[in-house]
N, C-alpha and C positions, 0 to 999 in steps of 0.2 A: 362533459359541464357548462363550461361557458356556452355554446352555441343554445343550451336549453334555457339559460340564466335570461339568456339577448330575447329567443322569441317568444316570453313573454314580456318584452319591451324593456326591458332592465340592461346598464351598462355597469360593468365589473372596472374599479377602480384600483390601482393598488400603489401604497406607497412601503419603500423601504426607509428606515430612519435609521443614520449613522452617528456615530460618536463624534468623530473628527471630519475636518475637513476633507481628510485622505479617502482611499477606497480600500478598508482592509480586504483578505481574501473570504474573510466570513460575510462584508458588506455584498462582493460578488456574488456570493453564493445565494443569498437571499433574493438579490437581481433575478439569477438565473432560474430558481426556482417562483417567483412569483411573476416576472413576466409573461408568462404563457397563459397563465388564466387569467388575465383582463383582454376587457375590448380592445377589437382593432381599431382604428392603428392605435398599435402600443406606445407610441411618442403619444398621443394625446390623453392616454389613460392610467400612464405610468410615470411615478417619479422616484427618484431617488436624492433624500435631501439630510443634508446636518442636522441633528437635533435641534440646534439654535436656532434655525431656521423654519422649522416645521412651522408655529402658527402664521409667519408671515407668507411663506409662498404657498401652505397649502389651505389651513383652517379660514384663513382673514379674504382669498381669494377664493372659495368654495362656491358662493352665490354670486361673484363678479362675472356679468358676462363679455370684459373684456379678456380674462384671464382664461386659461387652459381648458380647467374644469367646467368655469362657467359659461365657457360659450358651447358646452357638450348640453348642458341644463338646459340654457335657451334655445340649441335647436333641436332638441326631443320635443317640446312644448309643442300641444296639437290645438290649441285657443291661447286667449289674451289673458286665461282666467286661472286660479289654479296653479301661479307661481310664487315665490317667494316674495313677501309683500313688498320687500325694500326695490323690486325688479318695477313695480307700478311706479311711473313719474307722476302721474296727475290722480285726482280724485276721483274723476270719472272711471279710470281703468282699475284704480283700488278700490273702489265700492262696487264694482262688477264682479269682484271676487268673493266668493263665500266666507274663505278666511280671514280676510283683510278688511279694515276700515281706517278713511282719512281721517288723521287726526291734524283739526284746525290750530291746534296749539302747537305740536312740530310741525307741519305742514310739510308732513313725510306718510306714507302710508304704512299702518303697523299693524298688529295680529288684531284680529276683531275679538271683543269682550265674549262674546258667544262661545267661543273654544275652551274658555277656563270650565264652564259648567259641565258637568258630566251625568247630571240626574234631568229628568223630565220638567221636575216640579221647578227648580231653579232658572232650565234656561227659558221657558213658558213666563217666566217674570220679567225676563227681557223680549218678550215679544213685540214692542210697544213700535211706533213709527222710528224710533231714532236708533234702537239698535237692531229689529227687524231680526233677530233669532227663532228659530224652529229648532223642534226636537225630532231628527234622521230616526227611524227605527229600523230599515233596511242596512243588511250588514250591520256592522258596526254602531253601535248607539250614538251618535253622537248629536251635539249642539251646534249649528254653523248658522251662518247669517243667511238670509233669503237673499238670492240674486237680484239685481235690481233688474226690475223686468219681468217678475218670475210669478209673477198674479195672475191669477186665471180669472178673475171675477174684475169689473170695472172698479166698484167701490171699495175693495181693500187696494187696487192698484194707486185709486186715487189718494188715496191715506199716506201712500210714501211720497215725499218731498220730491223723492231721485227719480219718480216716475211720472207719464203720460198713457194717457188713454189713447190707442190710434184704430178708429175703429171695431176690431175686434180681437184686440190682443193690447198688453200692456207691454213699455217699453221703457228704457232709462231715458229720462229727460235730457233735451240738449244742453250741452255745457253752456252755462249762463256767465261765465269769465270773460 
């Protein structure tokens, strides 16, 4: 079963949560049951943590690229887009990701407002040059942000302040900071 999941590009992680600092026979049995079904190397995909440490050792570190599991997420990425928004350090990186938008107020990369709209009608309300939302009907119907530089024609490209037209295609504008 693990090989089938991994062949689809997924990694299996596992956590045994124990009540106390010491490992009981029940904790050891849970570990022995779970370890064989996590991805290899097991040390990078498995944890046995005390319940009081679950938040700090697992949940708070899930997307941290310096933590064991966060480093796997970073290593599995295929492009600089479609990462958790907090991974993007600059406005240029953030705005290239269709799920993220740079917040000048927070000076951070946050989730795109487009993602909160489920209907085509509401999504198209935010298709303006600031929000750049578009409704995708292929696969699951979703409202996402148009990637910077993803416009096919010059007129639409030039309406987006973060884009420039270069001879025959639209590209992200160079950073002005």
